[in-house]
C-alpha beads as a LAMMPS data file, in Angstrom:
LAMMPS data file: protein, C-alpha beads

67 atoms
66 bonds

1 atom types
1 bond types

-500.0 500.0 xlo xhi
-500.0 500.0 ylo yhi
-500.0 500.0 zlo zhi

Masses

1 110.0

Atoms # bond

1 1 1 38.001 60.301 431.457
2 1 1 37.777 56.724 430.192
3 1 1 36.697 54.083 432.683
4 1 1 39.273 51.360 433.236
5 1 1 38.559 47.786 434.249
6 1 1 41.719 46.911 436.141
7 1 1 42.971 43.394 436.767
8 1 1 45.738 42.166 438.998
9 1 1 48.561 40.122 437.496
10 1 1 47.017 36.685 438.167
11 1 1 43.767 37.597 436.400
12 1 1 45.597 39.209 433.475
13 1 1 47.838 36.157 433.095
14 1 1 44.770 33.919 432.977
15 1 1 43.154 36.062 430.256
16 1 1 46.337 35.883 428.169
17 1 1 46.992 32.196 428.828
18 1 1 50.397 33.019 430.315
19 1 1 51.953 32.698 433.756
20 1 1 52.442 35.506 436.254
21 1 1 56.182 34.982 435.819
22 1 1 55.909 35.526 432.055
23 1 1 54.184 38.874 432.624
24 1 1 56.874 39.811 435.157
25 1 1 59.560 38.957 432.595
26 1 1 57.831 41.041 429.920
27 1 1 57.660 44.018 432.322
28 1 1 61.280 43.673 433.376
29 1 1 62.804 43.117 429.933
30 1 1 60.298 45.284 428.015
31 1 1 60.360 42.461 425.448
32 1 1 56.596 42.742 424.956
33 1 1 54.901 46.142 424.876
34 1 1 51.968 45.516 427.211
35 1 1 50.924 48.612 429.192
36 1 1 50.434 48.292 432.937
37 1 1 49.905 50.492 435.972
38 1 1 51.877 50.338 439.180
39 1 1 50.048 51.709 442.210
40 1 1 52.189 51.433 445.294
41 1 1 53.710 48.005 444.860
42 1 1 50.728 46.491 443.043
43 1 1 50.677 45.913 439.284
44 1 1 47.418 46.266 437.352
45 1 1 46.480 45.696 433.726
46 1 1 43.581 47.404 431.969
47 1 1 41.258 44.910 430.305
48 1 1 41.165 47.079 427.149
49 1 1 44.952 46.792 426.828
50 1 1 44.777 43.008 427.165
51 1 1 42.097 42.793 424.459
52 1 1 44.114 45.093 422.179
53 1 1 47.214 42.946 422.753
54 1 1 45.324 39.776 421.846
55 1 1 43.807 41.386 418.758
56 1 1 47.237 42.585 417.597
57 1 1 48.493 38.993 417.870
58 1 1 45.765 37.677 415.585
59 1 1 46.878 35.786 412.504
60 1 1 44.342 35.612 409.692
61 1 1 44.583 32.445 407.633
62 1 1 43.665 32.352 403.955
63 1 1 41.786 29.238 402.903
64 1 1 43.995 27.890 400.120
65 1 1 41.579 25.100 399.193
66 1 1 39.077 27.725 397.982
67 1 1 41.249 28.449 394.950

Bonds

1 1 1 2
2 1 2 3
3 1 3 4
4 1 4 5
5 1 5 6
6 1 6 7
7 1 7 8
8 1 8 9
9 1 9 10
10 1 10 11
11 1 11 12
12 1 12 13
13 1 13 14
14 1 14 15
15 1 15 16
16 1 16 17
17 1 17 18
18 1 18 19
19 1 19 20
20 1 20 21
21 1 21 22
22 1 22 23
23 1 23 24
24 1 24 25
25 1 25 26
26 1 26 27
27 1 27 28
28 1 28 29
29 1 29 30
30 1 30 31
31 1 31 32
32 1 32 33
33 1 33 34
34 1 34 35
35 1 35 36
36 1 36 37
37 1 37 38
38 1 38 39
39 1 39 40
40 1 40 41
41 1 41 42
42 1 42 43
43 1 43 44
44 1 44 45
45 1 45 46
46 1 46 47
47 1 47 48
48 1 48 49
49 1 49 50
50 1 50 51
51 1 51 52
52 1 52 53
53 1 53 54
54 1 54 55
55 1 55 56
56 1 56 57
57 1 57 58
58 1 58 59
59 1 59 60
60 1 60 61
61 1 61 62
62 1 62 63
63 1 63 64
64 1 64 65
65 1 65 66
66 1 66 67
């Protein structure tokens, strides 16, 4: 079994540079596919999922002046 480093919503929001409300909206609307766990009434995010989300949002820029 893979070890998870779980974060509560406030910590996950800080890592992503978003608000807790934004993450709640994403969960509710399913607008953004960001996996989470719900244990009882508490929401957790796995750090690996947050890193993967950030990496998938990466935009590589080509240096046009190098032509």
